[in-house]
DRENMAR-308993 format. One line per 4 residues: their letters; for each residue x, z, y of C-alpha. Coordinates in nm, 4 decimals, always signed. Layout:
BEGIN
a	X Z Y ~ ... $
This chain:
BEGIN
mlld	-0.0022 -0.0042 +0.0045 ~ +0.1476 -0.1127 +0.3272 ~ +0.1198 +0.1534 +0.5998 ~ +0.0918 -0.1178 +0.8748 $
slkh	-0.2293 -0.2419 +0.7001 ~ -0.3896 +0.1030 +0.7593 ~ -0.3365 +0.1297 +1.1365 ~ -0.7000 +0.0236 +1.2091 $
ynwy	-0.8379 +0.3024 +0.9753 ~ -0.9640 +0.6435 +1.0845 ~ -1.0894 +0.9607 +0.9139 ~ -1.4458 +1.0995 +0.9132 $
neps	-1.3945 +1.4604 +0.7957 ~ -1.0187 +1.4249 +0.7350 ~ -0.9054 +1.6253 +0.4279 ~ -0.6620 +1.9016 +0.4813 $
nvrf	-0.4086 +1.7498 +0.2547 ~ -0.3191 +1.3687 +0.2649 ~ +0.0190 +1.2320 +0.1876 ~ +0.1740 +0.9049 +0.0752 $
vedg	+0.3266 +0.8918 -0.2731 ~ +0.4877 +0.6104 -0.4628 ~ +0.1436 +0.4893 -0.5880 ~ -0.0380 +0.5096 -0.2628 $
mlve	-0.2248 +0.7560 -0.0376 ~ -0.2865 +1.0839 -0.2248 ~ -0.5998 +1.2724 -0.0972 ~ -0.6755 +1.6390 -0.2085 $
tvpq	-1.0560 +1.6893 -0.1312 ~ -1.1883 +2.0128 +0.0234 ~ -1.4310 +2.1970 -0.2241 ~ -1.7957 +2.1836 -0.1690 $
tdfw	-1.7784 +1.8429 +0.0116 ~ -2.0345 +1.5650 -0.0458 ~ -2.2472 +1.2883 +0.1109 ~ -2.6187 +1.3447 +0.0362 $
qash	-2.9440 +1.3598 +0.2424 ~ -3.2625 +1.5537 +0.1475 ~ -3.3942 +1.3783 -0.1628 ~ -3.4580 +1.5812 -0.4799 $
hgfn	-3.1745 +1.8395 -0.4401 ~ -3.3280 +1.9559 -0.1092 ~ -3.0060 +1.9833 +0.0853 ~ -2.8084 +1.7721 +0.3441 $
kdng	-2.4337 +1.7249 +0.3111 ~ -2.2205 +1.5018 +0.5471 ~ -1.8858 +1.6644 +0.4978 ~ -1.7169 +1.4427 +0.2399 $
hffy	-1.3980 +1.2517 +0.3289 ~ -1.4265 +0.8918 +0.4519 ~ -1.1354 +0.6745 +0.5415 ~ -1.2855 +0.3729 +0.7244 $
tekq	-1.2317 +0.0757 +0.9423 ~ -1.5004 -0.1153 +1.1455 ~ -1.6151 -0.4455 +1.0006 ~ -1.8230 -0.6974 +1.2061 $
gdfk	-2.0648 -0.9417 +1.0660 ~ -2.0423 -1.0640 +0.7049 ~ -1.7426 -0.9279 +0.5095 ~ -1.6008 -0.8543 +0.1781 $
mwln	-1.3934 -0.5317 +0.1056 ~ -1.2308 -0.3911 -0.2206 ~ -1.0344 -0.0909 -0.3072 ~ -0.8680 +0.0839 -0.6069 $
whfs	-0.8630 +0.4564 -0.6826 ~ -0.6447 +0.6327 -0.9401 ~ -0.6711 +1.0060 -1.0544 ~ -0.5348 +1.1928 -1.3490 $
sava	-0.8219 +1.4418 -1.3976 ~ -1.1730 +1.5110 -1.2682 ~ -1.4318 +1.7744 -1.3369 ~ -1.8122 +1.7740 -1.2798 $
sdqc	-1.9352 +1.5947 -0.9683 ~ -1.5853 +1.4715 -0.8462 ~ -1.6125 +1.1453 -0.6799 ~ -1.4081 +0.8680 -0.5284 $
glmi	-1.5215 +0.5162 -0.4332 ~ -1.6187 +0.2847 -0.1497 ~ -1.8585 +0.3618 +0.1352 ~ -2.0365 +0.1664 +0.4154 $
rvdn	-2.1877 +0.3711 +0.6987 ~ -2.4028 +0.3201 +1.0098 ~ -2.4603 +0.7003 +1.0777 ~ -2.5394 +1.0262 +0.8882 $
hnwa	-2.8904 +0.8981 +0.8037 ~ -2.7921 +0.5390 +0.6966 ~ -2.5157 +0.4711 +0.4624 ~ -2.4289 +0.3726 +0.0900 $
kigf	-2.1606 +0.4552 -0.1529 ~ -2.0496 +0.3346 -0.4964 ~ -1.7797 +0.5392 -0.6851 ~ -1.6532 +0.7104 -0.9884 $
lspd	-1.8617 +1.0096 -1.0618 ~ -1.7386 +1.2729 -1.3042 ~ -2.0559 +1.3882 -1.4705 ~ -2.1420 +1.7126 -1.6371 $
tsvp	-2.1202 +1.5261 -1.9699 ~ -1.8166 +1.3584 -2.1257 ~ -1.9301 +1.0064 -2.0354 ~ -1.7718 +0.8871 -1.7040 $
qsgc	-2.0075 +0.7029 -1.4700 ~ -2.0312 +0.4656 -1.1766 ~ -2.2644 +0.6133 -0.9357 ~ -2.4370 +0.4351 -0.6450 $
iits	-2.6229 +0.6174 -0.3666 ~ -2.8182 +0.4517 -0.0868 ~ -2.9362 +0.6623 +0.2093 ~ -3.1896 +0.5191 +0.4336 $
ngfs	-3.3662 +0.7022 +0.7272 ~ -3.2279 +1.0244 +0.5991 ~ -3.3180 +1.0173 +0.2340 ~ -3.0732 +0.9466 -0.0538 $
dwss	-3.1413 +0.7811 -0.3829 ~ -2.9052 +0.7713 -0.6797 ~ -2.8436 +0.5429 -0.9680 ~ -2.5702 +0.5588 -1.2238 $
hnls	-2.4166 +0.3505 -1.5043 ~ -2.2198 +0.4843 -1.8009 ~ -1.8798 +0.3430 -1.8269 ~ -1.7506 +0.1951 -2.1495 $
anss	-1.3947 +0.2670 -2.0785 ~ -1.2653 +0.6227 -2.0245 ~ -1.0141 +0.5097 -1.7392 ~ -0.8435 +0.6855 -1.4523 $
dfwf	-0.8373 +0.3672 -1.2526 ~ -1.1424 +0.2202 -1.0823 ~ -1.1961 -0.0747 -0.8443 ~ -1.4940 -0.1147 -0.6189 $
rvvr	-1.6045 -0.4074 -0.4028 ~ -1.8770 -0.4596 -0.1421 ~ -2.0045 -0.7885 -0.0105 ~ -2.2148 -0.8025 +0.3181 $
rgdd	-2.4521 -1.0912 +0.3998 ~ -2.6552 -1.0046 +0.7065 ~ -2.8198 -0.6682 +0.6380 ~ -2.7948 -0.7137 +0.2678 $
flff	-2.5083 -0.5651 +0.0592 ~ -2.3828 -0.6070 -0.3019 ~ -2.1793 -0.3332 -0.4800 ~ -1.9518 -0.4078 -0.7774 $
ysvd	-1.7294 -0.1938 -0.9949 ~ -1.4446 -0.2641 -1.2376 ~ -1.2518 -0.0592 -1.4901 ~ -0.9613 -0.3215 -1.5035 $
gvky	-0.9442 -0.4812 -1.1648 ~ -1.0326 -0.8280 -1.3216 ~ -1.3813 -0.8136 -1.4493 ~ -1.6454 -0.6827 -1.1924 $
hqcr	-1.9863 -0.5812 -1.2703 ~ -2.2689 -0.5982 -1.0084 ~ -2.4171 -0.2579 -0.9712 ~ -2.6559 -0.2855 -0.6797 $
lfhl	-2.8000 -0.5232 -0.4302 ~ -2.9700 -0.3569 -0.1426 ~ -3.0837 -0.3880 +0.2170 ~ -2.9586 -0.1510 +0.4821 $
ekas	-3.2354 -0.1608 +0.7448 ~ -3.0421 +0.0105 +1.0272 ~ -2.7212 -0.1899 +0.9815 ~ -2.5805 -0.3227 +1.3044 $
svik	-2.3395 -0.6131 +1.3346 ~ -2.0430 -0.3570 +1.3328 ~ -2.0386 -0.1221 +1.0365 ~ -1.7868 +0.1340 +0.9055 $
agay	-1.6481 +0.0530 +0.5596 ~ -1.3790 +0.2154 +0.3641 ~ -1.2812 +0.4752 +0.0942 ~ -1.4555 +0.8033 +0.0349 $
ccsp	-1.3925 +1.1033 -0.1911 ~ -1.5447 +1.4401 -0.2329 ~ -1.5915 +1.7512 -0.4549 ~ -1.9461 +1.8984 -0.4504 $
qnhk	-1.8371 +2.1895 -0.6678 ~ -1.6062 +2.4813 -0.5774 ~ -1.2784 +2.3115 -0.6596 ~ -1.0380 +2.0494 -0.5277 $
feci	-0.9947 +1.6971 -0.6556 ~ -0.6814 +1.4837 -0.6304 ~ -0.7248 +1.1134 -0.6111 ~ -0.4858 +0.8308 -0.5010 $
lqni	-0.6096 +0.5298 -0.2923 ~ -0.3788 +0.2685 -0.4377 ~ -0.5058 -0.0491 -0.2574 ~ -0.7620 -0.1431 +0.0084 $
g	-0.8378 -0.4769 +0.1474 $
């Protein structure tokens, strides 16, 4: 990962421990962080870590996360964001079971929904991609960086021409999670 390519990126809720290692940017999440609004669980959280740049008009973005271990609810992935009531994320989700999942959450007008897909490979490397066409978005995931699977097509009603897009990670439970952002483009 070239440092120069990250000069247009900013943090929303910067984690307390971020450093560059040989494989990329290592992020240690703060415990009890998440992105979620209202639905089902009855709470609002907007304190997860989001490393973003602003994108205008139609665009494509991809990124790759690596980690060595994760426990229940740990997450890392890709997020697009208008504001705290309108955003979407796709990422690796460490479930309460032994089956790793790709989770996709769309938050519209302050209400989050959630869909998940069991992953066939038990991997510690995940790739995510988003494609924007107008106010419509496509989310994809991959466990090998070659073969991508479409996970979700959705419309983000409040999307403006400029939107924040980038990498997110969080630890909803009471522990830290270390993950390495290896590439972003």
